[in-house]
NUTI-226948 format. One record per residue (C-alpha): residue in one letter; residue number from 1; x, y, z. Coordinates in nm, 2 decimals. Example, Ala and Ser with C-alpha at 12.3 -4.5 7.8 and 13.67 -1.06 7.14 Angstrom:
<atoms>
{res=a n=1 c1=1.23 c2=-0.45 c3=0.78}
{res=s n=2 c1=1.37 c2=-0.11 c3=0.71}
</atoms>
This chain:
<atoms>
{res=m n=1 c1=2.00 c2=-1.27 c3=-1.08}
{res=a n=2 c1=1.89 c2=-1.19 c3=-0.72}
{res=k n=3 c1=1.82 c2=-1.48 c3=-0.48}
{res=k n=4 c1=1.47 c2=-1.59 c3=-0.52}
{res=s n=5 c1=1.40 c2=-1.59 c3=-0.16}
{res=k n=6 c1=1.50 c2=-1.18 c3=-0.18}
{res=i n=7 c1=1.27 c2=-1.13 c3=-0.43}
{res=a n=8 c1=1.00 c2=-1.31 c3=-0.28}
{res=r n=9 c1=1.06 c2=-1.12 c3=0.08}
{res=n n=10 c1=1.01 c2=-0.82 c3=-0.10}
{res=e n=11 c1=0.71 c2=-0.91 c3=-0.26}
{res=q n=12 c1=0.56 c2=-1.02 c3=0.06}
{res=r n=13 c1=0.63 c2=-0.68 c3=0.20}
{res=k n=14 c1=0.46 c2=-0.49 c3=-0.10}
{res=l n=15 c1=0.16 c2=-0.69 c3=0.02}
{res=v n=16 c1=0.20 c2=-0.59 c3=0.39}
{res=v n=17 c1=0.26 c2=-0.22 c3=0.33}
{res=e n=18 c1=-0.03 c2=-0.23 c3=0.08}
{res=r n=19 c1=-0.27 c2=-0.42 c3=0.35}
{res=y n=20 c1=-0.17 c2=-0.15 c3=0.64}
{res=a n=21 c1=-0.14 c2=0.16 c3=0.43}
{res=e n=22 c1=-0.48 c2=0.31 c3=0.51}
{res=k n=23 c1=-0.43 c2=0.25 c3=0.91}
{res=r n=24 c1=-0.07 c2=0.37 c3=0.90}
{res=l n=25 c1=-0.16 c2=0.69 c3=0.72}
{res=a n=26 c1=-0.45 c2=0.73 c3=0.98}
{res=l n=27 c1=-0.22 c2=0.70 c3=1.30}
{res=k n=28 c1=0.05 c2=0.94 c3=1.11}
{res=k n=29 c1=-0.22 c2=1.19 c3=1.07}
{res=a n=30 c1=-0.32 c2=1.16 c3=1.42}
{res=l n=31 c1=0.02 c2=1.24 c3=1.57}
{res=v n=32 c1=0.06 c2=1.55 c3=1.38}
{res=d n=33 c1=-0.27 c2=1.70 c3=1.39}
{res=p n=34 c1=-0.23 c2=2.01 c3=1.64}
{res=n n=35 c1=-0.61 c2=1.93 c3=1.75}
{res=s n=36 c1=-0.55 c2=1.59 c3=1.90}
{res=t n=37 c1=-0.50 c2=1.57 c3=2.27}
{res=d n=38 c1=-0.20 c2=1.40 c3=2.42}
{res=d n=39 c1=-0.41 c2=1.09 c3=2.48}
{res=q n=40 c1=-0.48 c2=1.08 c3=2.12}
{res=r n=41 c1=-0.13 c2=1.10 c3=2.01}
{res=e n=42 c1=-0.01 c2=0.86 c3=2.25}
{res=a n=43 c1=-0.27 c2=0.60 c3=2.13}
{res=a n=44 c1=-0.17 c2=0.67 c3=1.76}
{res=r n=45 c1=0.20 c2=0.61 c3=1.86}
{res=l n=46 c1=0.12 c2=0.28 c3=2.05}
{res=g n=47 c1=-0.09 c2=0.18 c3=1.75}
{res=l n=48 c1=0.21 c2=0.26 c3=1.53}
{res=q n=49 c1=0.43 c2=0.05 c3=1.73}
{res=k n=50 c1=0.15 c2=-0.27 c3=1.72}
{res=l n=51 c1=0.18 c2=-0.27 c3=1.33}
{res=p n=52 c1=0.44 c2=-0.48 c3=1.17}
{res=k n=53 c1=0.78 c2=-0.39 c3=1.08}
{res=n n=54 c1=0.71 c2=-0.46 c3=0.74}
{res=a n=55 c1=0.42 c2=-0.23 c3=0.72}
{res=s n=56 c1=0.64 c2=0.05 c3=0.68}
{res=p n=57 c1=0.70 c2=0.16 c3=0.33}
{res=v n=58 c1=1.09 c2=0.23 c3=0.40}
{res=r n=59 c1=1.16 c2=-0.15 c3=0.41}
{res=l n=60 c1=1.06 c2=-0.21 c3=0.04}
{res=r n=61 c1=1.33 c2=-0.21 c3=-0.22}
{res=n n=62 c1=1.30 c2=-0.10 c3=-0.58}
{res=r n=63 c1=1.40 c2=-0.43 c3=-0.77}
{res=d n=64 c1=1.46 c2=-0.49 c3=-1.14}
{res=a n=65 c1=1.15 c2=-0.62 c3=-1.26}
{res=i n=66 c1=1.30 c2=-0.88 c3=-1.49}
{res=d n=67 c1=1.57 c2=-1.05 c3=-1.27}
{res=g n=68 c1=1.56 c2=-0.89 c3=-0.93}
{res=r n=69 c1=1.88 c2=-0.68 c3=-0.91}
{res=s n=70 c1=1.86 c2=-0.43 c3=-0.63}
{res=r n=71 c1=2.11 c2=-0.20 c3=-0.71}
{res=g n=72 c1=2.12 c2=0.04 c3=-1.01}
{res=v n=73 c1=1.74 c2=0.02 c3=-1.09}
{res=l n=74 c1=1.59 c2=0.33 c3=-1.30}
{res=a n=75 c1=1.27 c2=0.39 c3=-1.11}
{res=k n=76 c1=1.09 c2=0.54 c3=-1.42}
{res=f n=77 c1=1.15 c2=0.20 c3=-1.60}
{res=g n=78 c1=1.16 c2=-0.05 c3=-1.34}
{res=v n=79 c1=1.49 c2=-0.21 c3=-1.48}
{res=s n=80 c1=1.84 c2=-0.20 c3=-1.38}
{res=r n=81 c1=2.12 c2=0.04 c3=-1.56}
{res=i n=82 c1=2.23 c2=-0.28 c3=-1.70}
{res=r n=83 c1=1.92 c2=-0.41 c3=-1.83}
{res=f n=84 c1=1.82 c2=-0.10 c3=-1.95}
{res=r n=85 c1=2.12 c2=-0.03 c3=-2.17}
{res=d n=86 c1=2.09 c2=-0.38 c3=-2.34}
{res=m n=87 c1=1.73 c2=-0.31 c3=-2.39}
{res=a n=88 c1=1.77 c2=0.06 c3=-2.56}
{res=h n=89 c1=2.08 c2=-0.11 c3=-2.76}
{res=r n=90 c1=1.81 c2=-0.35 c3=-2.91}
{res=g n=91 c1=1.55 c2=-0.08 c3=-2.96}
{res=e n=92 c1=1.31 c2=-0.25 c3=-2.69}
{res=l n=93 c1=1.28 c2=0.09 c3=-2.51}
{res=p n=94 c1=1.04 c2=0.33 c3=-2.74}
{res=g n=95 c1=1.20 c2=0.71 c3=-2.79}
{res=i n=96 c1=1.52 c2=0.60 c3=-2.62}
{res=t n=97 c1=1.83 c2=0.67 c3=-2.81}
{res=k n=98 c1=2.20 c2=0.74 c3=-2.77}
{res=s n=99 c1=2.30 c2=1.08 c3=-2.74}
{res=s n=100 c1=2.60 c2=1.04 c3=-2.99}
</atoms>
């Protein structure tokens, strides 16, 4: 079980990423647009720098939806490898069977 503070921090980061997603996308688009002038690129770069660090999606961490484990998380199911195995053995995941 992960610390509650780690789980809460990641949830807070999700909200910040969601809040700034459109603005961040517009600034990134201005940076790579071949038609934008140097001044526009400079303004976009400064705008990106002024955004909070936690507005970057890179700072998010995939965590187990049940206990918050950060490593070995299967993104397709949203649970860790350990939790996935237990749930599969109990038949809680439809369509998942052992290979042998």
